C-alpha angles and dihedrals in degrees: 000000000000091000093056098035094113092048092050092048091051093059117102116257118255116258117231120195116215101198140037089238092061091047091050093048091051090048092052091049091052091049089054091049090049091052090052092048091049092051092049091047092050093050092048091046091053091051093052094045091053091066109024119192116236119229126217094265093051091048090052090050091051092050091048092049091049093050091049092050091052092056097043 
């Protein structure tokens, strides 16, 4: 305990909510934040799916398929 005293003291204090109203307000705020995070994630996901990066295996498959189609 003595060894980690400074680290423990540096941690933020726990927040205690005294009423149900405060708890509900905090819950609604976190739902709004979650909705914003979800929207940002979805837009970024759509951007990355529009131009997917090909891995080594997929590139090899494409080259192999191209070479087979040339001989067929």
